[in-house]
N, C-alpha and C positions, 0 to 999 in steps of 0.2 A: 037425618043425620046423626043428631048428637043422640036422639031416642035409640037406633038403632048401637051407638056404640056403647050407651050404658048397659042395653041389653047381654050385649058380646061380655062386659065386665063381669054382669052380676052371672052368666053361668060360668065365665071362668074360675070366678070366686065359689062359685056353688061346687063343681069338679073338685075342685082343691079341697072345701071344706070337707065334702064327700071323703075322699081318699085318707083323709087326716084320721077320721073316725073310723075306718075300716081295717081288719086285720086281714093283710095280703101274704101271698108268696110270690117269689118270684123266682125264677129258676134262671141261671147262667151256664153256656158253656165257656169251658175254657180251652184253648189252645195254646202248648204252650210252645217255645222254638228258640231253637241254640242256633245260630249262622256262626261259625269261627271264621279268620279270620282266612285262614289255610285249608284248603280241603283236608280230611282225616281218614284215614281208612279205617274208617267203621260205619257203619250203617246204623242212620237213625231212625227209629220210628214213632211219630211224633202220635200222641193217645189223646185225642180230646175226652176231657169230662164235663157231666154235667154236677152243679151245685144247687142247692135249694138253699134260697134265704126268707123264711118266715119274720115275719117283722109286726108287732103291736106297740103302736106309740113308740117312745124311744126306746124297747127289747128289740134283740130281733136274735135269731137262732141261724146259723150257718151251717151246713155239712155237703155231704159227699152223696149223690142217688149214684147205686149201682145199677149197672145195665148191660146185658150182654152184648159182647163186640162180634158184629158179623163179619166183618172184615179185615181177619187177621192174613198177614203175608203168608204165603207156602212157605214151611221151612226149609222146603228141598230148594228154593230158587236162593236162599239167601249166601251170600259168599263171603268169606271173612270175617271180624267179629259184628256184631250188633248188640244193639241198645236201643231202651226204649225210655221216651220221657212222659209225665203226666203228671199234672197238678190233683193233687187227690186229699181233701181234707182226712186227718184219722180218727175225728171223733166231732162231736157238736162246739163249737166256738160260737158262745155268750158273749153280745154286744148290750151294753150300756149305756146310749150315748148322751144321756142326759148326767148321768155319774162319771160318765167319759173313763168307761174300768172295761173290761174283757175278762173272760175265765174260760179257758181253751182246752181240752181233752187231747192228748195225744199221747205218743210211746217212745220208747228210746230203749232198745235190746229188749224188747217184748214186757217192757215195766211199763204201767200204766201214771201216766203224771200229769197234772192240775195246774194251771200255769192263770195266776191271779194276777194281773197288773193293770196300770190305764193305759187308755190307749193311746196311740202314738199321735203325737199332735204334727199334723200335718198342714204347714202354709201355702195352701190354695192362693192360686194367681187366674181369678176368673176373667173370661174372656166373653166381648161380645158375638161370637162363630156361633153360630145352630148346626142342627141337623137331624132329620125325623129318622127318629126309632120307632119303629112299632108306628102306635096311633101318640105318641107324645115327641115335643117338640124338647131338645137336649141341647145343652149347650157346653160348651168348650171350659174345661177348666184344667191348669196344668201343677205340677209341682215336684219337689225333688227330696224323696226319703230313703235314706240313710245315702247310698250308691245309685239309687233309680232314678230314673227318669218316669214321671207317670203324666201321663195324658188320660184324664177322665171325662165321659160327656153326661151329666145329672139333667134330671126332667124338675122342674118348679114347681107343676102341675101334682105332683108325686112329692108331699111336703115331708118325709122322712128323711131325716140328715145321716142317712145309714146306704153303705153297697156293700158289695161282695170282699170275703175276707175283712180285714183289718180297717180297710177303706171306709170313711166316716167323713163329718163334718161340713158341706157342701147343702148351698139352700134347697135339697131335694135329693131326691135317688139316684143315687149311681146307675147308670144303667151298662154304661162300656166304659172299659177300663183296658191301658194297655201300659204295662210297666216294663222297664227295659231297663238291663244293665250292660253297660257299653266296657270294652276290654280296652287296655293300652294298645293294643297292636292291631285293633279295629275289627273285633268282633264283637258279635253282643248276644243277650239271652234274654229271657225273661216271660211272658203272660199274657192272652189276648184274653179278657172277659168282656161275653157277648151278653147282650139279653135273649131269651128264648121265650117268654112268658110271663103273663101275670095273671093272675088268679085272688078274686077274695076269700076269703077263708073263712071257715064255719066260726063263729062268734066265740064258741067254747075250745077252741081250740087254744093249747096252752104253749107260749112261749118257755121250753126246758133251760134250767143251768144244770149245766153237769154238776156231778158231785163228785166222781171216783175218781183217785188217783191221789200220789202225792202230790202233795200243795207245794208250790215253786214260784218264783217270778220270773219273769222273762231275763234277765241277766244270768240270772243262775242255772236257768235251763240252757242257756247258750253254752255255758264254760261246762255245763257235763256233759252237754250233744259234741263239743271241742273237744276235751277230754274221751270221750268215748272213740273218735272217729280215731286220734293220735295212736291210742293204742290199738286201736284196726289195722293199721297201716304199718306200725312196731312189728305186732304178727307173720306180716305178709311180708317183710322186708321190703316196705314201702320208705321204711326213712319218716323222719317227721322234723318238719324244718325248724327249731326254737327261735328264730328270730322273730 
């Protein structure tokens, strides 16, 4: 019995060591959701999207994977107002978990920006709850980031301390994550990130750090984005709440 237990420990350690030495690519499918407290007079189309996370040691490259949509709704069948929601990165997001920083390509009014800033500090609460995701045993962790409630499932066997988007900091790769923003009236919205696949990349594959765009930090970009939105609302007569 003791010999068998020792062999199991060796196998687990070797698998973790193997993955820690490899460059891997993980694909996530993201399902946005919006659930208002009261039914609205608008037809909402949810568009799942695919994103790739390429990882090498402490560095990663996260980006949107374009694909052909084969199941669009028939326009003739739509009535009233319609809208669609999709979570898609506008460019490459580079993360370095050792240096606790990121570089993100994005756009605002067709102008390219390059956000350089520190990764968000996430106060994870790790639990003993587990579930199987693919071939991996994943553990549950929770956190609150700004106004979002976060539930993540990470795999200690995959020793990379990263995950989709800007999420990171758990003792294993995040395979699934649910971010939810709750409204005071009982409504909610958010995104569900689900693990789709994992493969080992060629050793020659490079992690790309984006370089094109006006360099700006996150706070200044958020301010610029809000000013652009307020200006647009004024142009279309929507008014702006100055408070």
